[in-house]
C-alpha positions in Angstrom: 167.1 116.3 54.9 163.9 118.4 54.4 162.1 120.0 57.3 158.3 120.1 57.1 155.7 122.4 58.5 152.2 121.0 58.9 149.3 123.5 59.0 145.6 123.3 58.7 144.2 125.0 55.6 140.6 125.5 56.8 139.1 126.0 60.3 141.0 123.2 62.0 139.9 119.6 62.6 141.3 118.7 59.1 142.8 115.5 60.3 146.3 116.8 61.2 146.7 114.2 64.0 146.9 111.2 61.6 149.0 113.0 59.1 151.5 114.2 61.7 151.7 110.8 63.1 152.2 109.3 59.7 155.0 111.8 59.1 156.5 111.5 62.5 157.7 108.0 61.7 160.0 109.7 59.2 161.0 112.6 61.5 163.6 112.9 64.2 162.1 115.9 66.0 158.5 117.0 66.3 157.7 120.5 67.4 154.6 122.4 68.6 155.0 126.1 67.8 151.8 127.8 68.8 148.5 127.5 70.6 147.8 125.6 73.7 145.8 122.6 74.9 142.7 124.0 73.1 143.6 122.0 69.9 143.1 118.3 70.0 144.8 115.7 67.8 143.5 112.1 67.6 146.0 109.4 66.7 145.0 105.8 65.8 148.0 103.5 66.0 147.6 99.7 65.8 144.0 100.1 66.8 144.9 102.2 69.9 143.4 105.7 70.1 145.5 108.5 71.6 143.9 111.9 72.2 146.5 114.6 72.6 146.0 118.3 73.2 149.3 119.8 74.2 151.9 117.2 73.7 153.5 116.9 70.2 152.2 113.9 68.3 155.7 112.4 68.1 155.6 111.7 71.8 153.8 108.3 71.2 156.7 107.1 69.1 159.9 105.8 70.8 163.1 107.5 69.7 161.6 110.8 68.7 162.4 114.1 70.3 159.3 116.2 71.2 159.5 119.9 71.7 157.0 122.5 72.9 158.3 125.9 71.6 158.1 129.4 72.9 155.1 130.2 70.8 152.9 127.8 72.9 151.0 128.9 76.0 151.4 126.2 78.6 148.9 125.0 81.2 151.3 123.1 83.6 148.4 121.3 85.3 146.9 120.2 81.9 150.4 119.1 80.8 150.9 116.9 83.8 147.4 115.4 83.4 148.0 114.6 79.7 151.3 113.0 80.6 149.6 110.9 83.2 146.8 109.9 80.8 149.1 108.6 78.1 151.3 106.9 80.6 148.3 104.7 81.4 148.4 103.7 77.7 152.1 102.7 78.0 153.7 105.9 76.7 156.6 107.1 78.8 157.3 110.8 78.9 160.4 112.2 80.5 162.9 115.1 80.0 164.7 112.7 77.7 162.0 112.8 75.0 160.1 116.0 75.9 161.6 119.5 76.2 159.7 122.7 76.7 160.9 126.3 76.1 161.7 128.2 79.2 160.2 131.2 77.4 156.7 129.6 77.1 154.0 131.6 78.8 152.0 129.8 81.5 148.2 129.5 81.5 147.0 130.0 85.1 143.7 129.2 86.8 142.8 132.9 86.6 143.1 132.8 82.8 140.6 129.9 82.6 138.1 131.6 84.8 138.4 134.9 82.9 137.9 133.1 79.6 134.7 131.4 80.8 133.3 134.6 82.4 133.8 136.6 79.2 132.1 134.0 77.0 129.2 133.8 79.4 128.8 137.6 79.5 129.0 137.8 75.7 125.9 135.6 75.3 125.0 135.2 71.6 128.0 137.3 70.6 130.5 134.8 72.1 133.6 133.9 70.1 133.2 130.2 70.8 136.5 129.6 72.6 137.2 126.3 74.4 137.3 128.2 77.8 140.8 127.0 78.5 142.4 130.4 79.1 144.3 130.5 75.9 143.3 134.0 74.9 143.8 135.7 78.3 147.3 134.1 78.5 148.3 135.5 75.1 146.9 138.9 76.2 149.3 138.9 79.2 152.2 137.8 77.0 151.6 140.8 74.7 151.2 143.1 77.6 154.5 141.9 79.1 153.1 140.9 82.4 152.9 137.1 81.9 154.6 134.5 84.0 156.8 132.2 81.9 157.9 128.6 82.6 161.5 129.7 83.4 160.2 132.1 86.0 159.3 129.1 88.2 163.1 128.6 88.8 163.4 131.9 90.5 160.9 131.7 93.4 162.4 134.8 95.2 161.4 136.9 92.2 158.1 135.2 91.5 156.0 136.9 94.1 156.8 140.3 92.6 155.7 139.0 89.1 152.5 137.7 90.6 151.8 141.0 92.2 152.3 142.8 88.9 150.0 140.3 87.1 147.3 140.6 89.7 147.4 144.4 89.7 145.8 144.1 86.3 143.6 141.1 86.7 142.1 142.0 90.1 141.1 145.4 88.8 139.4 143.7 85.8 137.7 141.2 88.1 136.4 144.0 90.4 135.0 145.7 87.3 133.1 142.5 86.4 131.9 142.0 89.9 133.9 138.8 90.3 135.9 137.5 93.2 139.5 138.7 93.2 142.5 136.3 92.9 144.6 135.7 96.0 148.3 136.2 95.4 149.2 133.8 98.2 147.0 131.0 96.8 148.5 131.5 93.3 152.0 131.5 94.7 151.4 128.2 96.6 150.0 126.6 93.4 153.0 127.6 91.4 155.5 126.6 94.1 153.8 123.2 94.2 153.8 122.6 90.4 157.3 124.0 89.7 159.4 120.9 90.6 157.1 118.8 88.4 157.5 120.8 85.2 160.9 122.5 85.5 162.8 119.3 84.6 161.3 119.7 81.1 162.4 123.4 80.7 165.3 124.6 78.7 166.6 126.8 75.9 164.9 124.7 73.2 166.1 127.0 70.4 169.6 125.6 71.1 168.2 122.1 70.8 166.6 123.0 67.5 169.8 124.5 66.1 171.7 121.4 67.0 169.1 119.2 65.4 169.3 121.2 62.2 173.1 121.1 62.1 173.0 117.4 62.6 170.7 117.1 59.6 167.8 115.8 61.6 164.4 115.8 60.0 162.2 118.3 61.9 158.5 118.2 61.8 156.7 121.4 62.8 153.2 120.5 64.1 150.6 123.3 63.7 147.3 123.4 65.6 143.9 124.9 64.6 143.6 126.1 61.0 144.5 129.1 58.8 141.1 130.6 59.0 141.5 130.7 62.8 144.7 132.8 62.6 144.6 136.0 64.6 145.6 138.0 61.6 144.6 136.0 58.5 141.4 134.3 59.9 137.8 135.2 60.2 138.5 137.8 62.8 137.2 138.2 65.6 136.0 134.5 65.5 139.6 133.3 65.6 142.2 131.9 68.0 144.6 134.1 69.9 147.8 133.2 68.0 149.3 133.1 64.6 148.8 129.5 63.2 150.2 130.0 59.7 153.4 128.4 58.5 155.6 131.5 59.2 154.9 131.1 62.9 156.8 127.8 62.9 160.1 129.8 62.8 159.0 132.4 65.3 157.4 130.0 67.7 160.3 127.5 67.8 163.3 129.8 67.7 164.6 128.4 64.4 165.0 130.7 61.4 162.8 130.5 58.3 165.6 129.1 56.1 165.2 125.8 58.0 161.7 125.3 56.5 161.7 123.3 53.3 158.2 122.1 52.8 154.8 123.4 53.9 152.0 120.7 54.0 148.5 122.0 54.2 146.1 119.5 55.7 142.8 119.9 53.9 139.5 118.1 54.5 137.6 116.9 51.4 134.6 118.9 52.7 134.5 121.8 55.2 133.8 121.9 58.9 133.9 124.6 61.6 133.5 124.5 65.4 132.1 127.5 67.3 130.8 130.8 66.0 131.7 132.8 62.9 131.1 132.9 59.2 130.9 129.7 57.2 129.9 130.4 53.5 129.3 126.8 52.5 127.6 125.5 55.7 124.8 122.9 55.1 122.0 123.2 57.5 120.2 120.2 56.0 120.3 116.5 55.9 123.5 116.4 53.8 125.3 118.5 56.4 124.0 116.1 59.1 125.1 113.1 57.0 128.6 114.5 56.7 128.8 115.1 60.4 127.6 111.6 61.3 129.9 109.9 58.8 132.9 112.0 59.6 132.4 111.7 63.4 132.6 115.5 63.5 132.9 116.2 67.2 135.7 118.3 68.7 138.5 116.2 70.2 138.9 118.6 73.1 135.3 119.9 73.7 133.1 117.2 72.2 131.1 120.0 70.5 129.5 119.0 67.2 131.2 120.6 64.1 129.3 122.5 61.5 129.6 120.9 58.1 129.5 122.1 54.5 130.7 121.7 51.0 134.4 122.1 50.0 135.3 125.8 49.8 138.1 126.2 47.2 138.1 130.0 47.8 139.2 129.6 51.4 141.7 126.9 50.8 143.3 128.8 47.9 143.6 131.8 50.2 145.3 129.5 52.8 147.7 128.2 50.1 148.8 131.8 49.4 149.1 132.9 53.0 151.1 129.9 54.1 153.2 129.3 51.0 151.8 125.8 50.9 153.9 123.4 48.8 151.3 120.7 48.7 148.1 119.5 50.5 147.2 116.3 52.3 143.5 115.7 51.4 141.7 113.9 54.2 138.4 112.2 54.9 137.8 111.5 51.2 135.9 108.4 52.1 133.2 110.4 53.9 131.9 111.6 50.5 131.3 108.0 49.3 127.8 107.6 48.0 126.7 111.2 49.0 125.6 111.9 45.4 126.5 115.0 43.4 129.1 117.2 45.1 129.1 121.0 45.2 132.5 122.9 45.3 132.6 126.6 46.1 134.6 128.4 43.4 133.8 132.0 44.2 131.7 134.4 46.3 129.0 136.9 45.4 128.6 139.9 47.7 126.0 142.5 46.8 126.2 141.4 43.2 130.0 141.6 43.0 132.2 138.5 42.4 135.0 137.9 44.9 137.9 135.4 44.6 138.8 135.7 48.3 137.1 136.1 51.6 137.2 139.9 52.5 138.3 140.9 55.9 135.2 143.0 56.5 132.8 141.2 58.9 129.9 143.1 57.2 130.8 141.7 53.8 131.6 138.2 55.2 128.0 138.1 56.5 126.7 138.8 53.0 128.7 136.1 51.2 126.7 133.9 48.7 128.8 130.9 47.6 129.1 130.2 43.9 129.0 126.5 43.3 130.2 124.1 40.7 128.5 120.8 40.8 130.5 117.6 40.2 129.4 114.0 39.9 130.0 111.9 43.0 130.8 108.2 43.3 129.0 105.2 44.7 132.1 103.0 45.2 133.9 102.9 48.6 137.2 104.6 48.8 137.7 103.7 52.5 141.1 102.1 53.1 142.4 102.8 49.5 146.2 102.8 49.3 146.7 103.5 45.6 145.2 105.7 42.8 144.1 102.5 41.1 141.7 101.8 43.9 139.9 105.1 43.5 136.8 105.6 41.3 137.4 107.7 38.1 134.9 110.4 39.4 136.7 110.6 42.7 140.0 111.2 40.9 138.2 113.9 38.8 137.1 115.6 42.0 140.6 115.6 43.4 142.1 117.0 40.2 139.5 119.8 40.0 140.3 120.7 43.6 144.0 120.9 42.7 143.2 123.3 39.9 141.0 125.5 42.0 143.3 125.9 45.0 146.4 126.1 42.8 148.3 123.5 44.8 149.0 119.8 44.2 147.8 116.9 46.3 150.9 115.5 48.1 149.0 112.7 49.9 145.5 111.3 50.4 144.0 109.9 53.5 141.2 107.4 53.1 140.5 106.4 56.7 141.7 107.2 60.3 144.2 104.3 60.1 147.7 105.7 59.4 148.5 103.2 56.7 145.4 104.0 54.7 147.3 106.7 52.9 148.2 107.3 49.3 151.6 109.0 49.0 152.1 111.2 45.9 155.2 113.1 46.9 157.2 112.5 50.1 157.4 115.9 51.9 160.7 114.8 53.6 162.4 114.1 50.3 165.3 116.5 50.0 
């Protein structure tokens, strides 16, 4: 059976939650392979809304195995809070259906405090993080001083690891004029939380290998979007991990040969949360209309998203970087009745034409989008479940997007409801 990686092809918020849930019904295992609880997924199942940040989307479906891989940074307190929250909605979470890599790095209270302090100090130059400690936790991982989930099983050695961590952090806090972290307090917090999270810990790479050998269908669930990737995104206004499809193998412990299909989730227009370049942003009534119709507010933060026209240059770049097999085009219905639609087909920078977004922040700031105007449609596409229900001008818009991004549409989403989906090609088909 085919194994599928789901990635965002823009700046996140493309509607991955619904698509992953739609696919998870066909999957046996759903895996998170990067990021932390900074990325929110909203699922709507039989009219019930589930808001997940850290847990894999498959957790709400009985009989599915959910895995949090080694590429994820884990806030144990946020995890327990999320488990308790969905338990109130009737979803049971236990070590039987959730396993977490013992290699996953922990997000600690000191990471959250440092994240917030840095953003505040940066003022107008802030990155626009969610303030959840993701970046500082990844920094400690790279510097080899992080505390990992498996470390909580060896309390005799834990104090020494805390001392080593605080040697760095307290020096940093002193330099910022902030209160230092007490090693005793941190030790007490970790000792208290350890028995609550350790039952989920294990060598998940072994579980992944067994699932592959059994022929299970594995769904790799990405968070954020390609343009937020630490290497391939609009640096420095990016997240602190690799979010592209290649990370699915690294962040789960399963080799790249296990990946059969890469599905790029792509919104029919473009949005972005936080700071950073946005060539097609609309700071007018159309941008406001798209935001209102699309309910463009962050699942985790509630922050309003910046809205703009579809940027085929960015999505084509994402297609190449991820090796995207096909895209899932979402929120098509938001464009109903908007009027003529502009699609960005290239960039002009200092009079020169570019077919990609250059890495230089100086050149990014000078980008002028080159638009192609297409006729919109007045009919409603909301809830459409077949091509026959789509207006001819809408189909023309979709076909032109396929040409520009050099990737086919695999499925279409026409509302938040999971069944309002037009399947063109099943990603799980072998």
